[in-house]
C-alpha positions in Angstrom: -43.0 61.9 7.4 -45.0 59.0 5.9 -47.1 56.9 8.2 -45.3 53.7 8.9 -48.7 51.8 8.8 -48.7 52.4 5.0 -45.4 50.5 4.7 -44.5 46.9 5.2 -42.1 47.1 8.2 -38.6 45.8 7.6 -38.2 42.4 9.2 -34.5 41.7 8.8 -32.4 43.3 6.2 -30.6 40.8 4.1 -26.9 40.5 4.8 -24.5 38.5 2.7 -22.2 35.9 4.2 -19.1 37.2 5.9 -16.2 37.5 3.5 -18.4 37.8 0.4 -19.3 41.5 0.8 -17.6 44.0 -1.5 -17.9 47.4 0.2 -17.9 49.6 -2.8 -20.3 52.2 -1.5 -19.0 54.9 0.9 -20.8 54.9 4.3 -24.0 56.8 4.2 -25.7 58.2 7.3 -29.3 59.1 8.3 -30.1 62.5 6.8 -27.9 61.9 3.7 -29.0 62.0 0.1 -27.1 59.4 -1.9 -27.1 57.4 -5.1 -27.1 53.8 -4.0 -27.0 50.4 -5.7 -29.9 48.0 -5.4 -28.5 44.6 -4.1 -31.7 42.7 -3.3 -35.5 42.9 -4.2 -38.1 40.9 -2.3 -41.6 41.1 -1.0 -40.6 43.7 1.6 -39.0 46.1 -0.8 -35.6 46.8 -2.3 -32.4 46.7 -0.3 -29.5 49.1 -1.0 -25.8 49.0 -0.4 -25.1 52.0 1.9 -21.7 50.9 3.1 -22.9 49.1 6.3 -22.9 45.4 7.1 -26.7 45.3 6.8 -28.4 46.6 3.7 -30.8 49.6 3.7 -34.5 49.0 3.1 -36.3 51.0 0.4 -39.9 50.1 1.1 -42.4 49.8 -1.7 -44.3 52.8 -0.3 -41.2 54.9 -0.7 -40.4 53.9 -4.3 -41.1 56.0 -7.3 -40.6 52.9 -9.6 -39.7 49.3 -9.0 -35.9 49.2 -9.1 -33.9 46.3 -10.5 -30.9 44.7 -8.8 -27.7 46.3 -10.0 -29.3 49.6 -10.7 -28.8 52.8 -8.7 -31.5 54.9 -7.1 -31.3 58.4 -5.7 -32.7 58.3 -2.1 -32.7 60.2 1.2 -32.0 58.2 4.3 -34.2 58.9 7.3 -35.3 57.3 10.6 -38.8 55.9 10.7 -41.2 56.1 13.6 -39.3 53.2 15.3 -36.0 54.9 14.8 -34.9 52.5 12.1 -33.0 53.9 9.1 -34.9 53.5 5.8 -34.6 55.0 2.3 -37.0 57.0 0.3 -37.0 58.0 -3.3 -39.6 60.7 -2.5 -37.1 63.4 -1.8 -39.7 66.2 -1.9 -41.0 64.9 1.4 -37.7 65.6 3.1 -35.8 68.2 1.1 -37.0 71.8 1.7 -37.6 74.4 -1.1 -36.9 77.3 1.2 -33.4 77.5 2.5 -32.1 79.0 5.7 -28.7 79.7 7.2 -27.0 80.2 3.8 -25.8 83.3 2.0 -24.4 84.2 -1.4 -20.8 83.0 -1.8 -21.1 80.1 0.7 -19.4 76.9 -0.3 -21.8 74.0 -0.2 -21.9 70.3 -1.0 -24.2 69.3 -3.8 -25.9 66.1 -5.0 -27.2 66.3 -8.6 -30.8 65.1 -8.8 -32.1 65.7 -12.3 -31.7 67.7 -15.4 -34.4 70.3 -16.2 -35.2 72.8 -19.0 -33.2 75.4 -17.1 -30.2 73.4 -16.0 -29.8 70.9 -13.1 -31.7 70.5 -9.9 -29.5 69.7 -7.0 -29.7 68.9 -3.3 -27.7 71.4 -1.2 -26.1 70.1 2.0 -28.6 67.2 2.0 -31.3 69.6 3.1 -32.4 72.1 0.5 -33.3 72.2 -3.2 -31.2 74.4 -5.5 -30.8 75.1 -9.2 -27.7 75.2 -11.3 -28.6 77.2 -14.4 -27.3 75.8 -17.7 -24.9 78.7 -18.2 -23.3 78.1 -14.8 -22.6 74.4 -15.6 -18.8 74.1 -16.2 -18.5 70.3 -16.5 -20.5 67.3 -17.5 -22.9 66.3 -14.7 -24.8 63.1 -14.0 -27.6 62.1 -11.6 -26.3 61.2 -8.2 -23.0 63.0 -8.6 -21.6 64.6 -5.5 -19.5 67.7 -5.9 -18.7 71.1 -4.3 -20.4 74.3 -5.4 -21.4 77.7 -4.2 -24.5 79.7 -3.4 -24.9 82.2 -6.2 -28.1 83.8 -5.0 -30.7 83.4 -2.4 -34.0 84.4 -3.9 -36.7 86.3 -2.1 -38.6 83.1 -1.5 -35.6 81.4 0.0 -34.8 79.2 -3.0 -31.2 78.8 -4.0 -29.4 79.6 -7.3 -26.1 77.7 -7.5 -22.7 77.9 -9.2 -19.8 75.5 -9.6 -17.4 78.4 -9.5 -16.5 80.5 -6.5 -17.6 84.2 -6.4 -15.5 87.3 -7.0 -11.8 87.1 -7.8 -11.5 83.5 -6.8 -13.8 82.7 -9.7 -11.5 84.4 -12.2 -8.5 82.5 -10.7 -10.3 79.2 -11.4 -11.2 80.2 -14.9 -7.7 81.5 -15.5 -6.2 78.2 -14.5 -8.5 76.4 -16.9 -7.4 78.7 -19.7 -3.7 78.1 -18.9 -4.3 74.4 -18.7 -6.0 74.4 -22.1 -3.2 76.5 -23.6 -0.5 74.1 -22.4 -2.5 71.0 -23.7 -2.9 72.7 -27.1 0.7 73.6 -27.6 0.5 77.1 -26.3 -2.2 78.5 -28.6 -6.0 78.6 -28.5 -8.1 80.1 -31.3 -10.4 81.8 -28.8 -10.8 85.5 -28.4 -13.4 88.1 -27.3 -14.9 87.7 -30.8 -15.5 83.9 -30.3 -19.1 82.8 -29.7 -20.3 82.0 -26.2 -21.1 78.4 -27.5 -17.5 77.9 -28.7 -16.0 79.2 -25.4 -18.3 77.0 -23.4 -17.6 73.9 -25.5 -13.8 74.3 -25.3 -13.4 75.6 -21.7 -16.7 74.9 -20.0 -17.1 78.5 -18.8 -19.2 81.5 -19.8 -17.9 84.0 -22.3 -18.1 86.7 -19.7 -15.9 84.8 -17.3 -13.5 83.9 -20.1 -13.1 87.6 -21.1 -12.4 88.7 -17.6 -10.0 85.9 -17.0 -7.9 86.5 -20.1 -7.8 90.2 -19.2 -6.2 89.3 -15.9 -3.8 86.9 -17.5 -2.8 89.5 -20.1 -2.3 92.1 -17.4 0.0 89.7 -15.5 1.9 89.0 -18.8 1.0 85.3 -18.8 -0.6 85.4 -22.2 -0.6 87.4 -25.5 -3.9 88.3 -27.1 -3.8 88.0 -30.9 -6.4 89.0 -33.3 -7.8 85.4 -33.6 -6.8 83.9 -30.3 -4.5 83.8 -27.3 -1.1 82.3 -26.7 1.2 81.6 -23.8 4.0 84.1 -23.3 7.2 82.2 -24.3 9.2 81.3 -21.3 7.0 83.4 -19.1 5.0 82.4 -16.0 2.4 79.8 -16.9 4.4 78.7 -20.0 5.0 75.0 -20.3 8.7 75.8 -20.9 9.4 77.2 -17.4 
């Protein structure tokens, strides 16, 4: 934890007059990683809206850059040596690379931190770093976004590989529902098949080609779709059809 002597101590966090505060931010607690709006900047540092009556100090010594009022910054909230809640943009000081207590298949809460060449770096359960590989990203993601995910793999060094889809058969159920939804929205037919490129499947459905092929196989087995040479279509009047 940074030495508080290197930081100007918070004197009194600004608070706006009663009746003028618009509490748009959900309440954030010590230990949380959150994407918070800058509401004031002065000689002490930046102050953030964290859903409490008094704003949260982001000291100059904990900033990666000088934020502007109205912008959002990704921070971790921690208690300083005097027990006061403060924010830090220096997440690496507080978030661990090596996880513990998690196993493949576990459902976890994620906060998206940044995009990398491999995919997206995310904070897992406000405590550990994890990686969502590009092929496992099933929807548009943005910095600071909070969403549910799953532990895909725990590497030998304790680092986490993540997925937005559940493991096993539950994963195919989710993909299958996405296929049915797309079919209904497109009038009952999609020009996608096992011959389609992985890029086209990902673009239209947001899933990998492998997951798509497994899911349509299950849907076909349960007589919810017909697989044609060039695509798939809903079974007329059958389960999953928009006509039922």
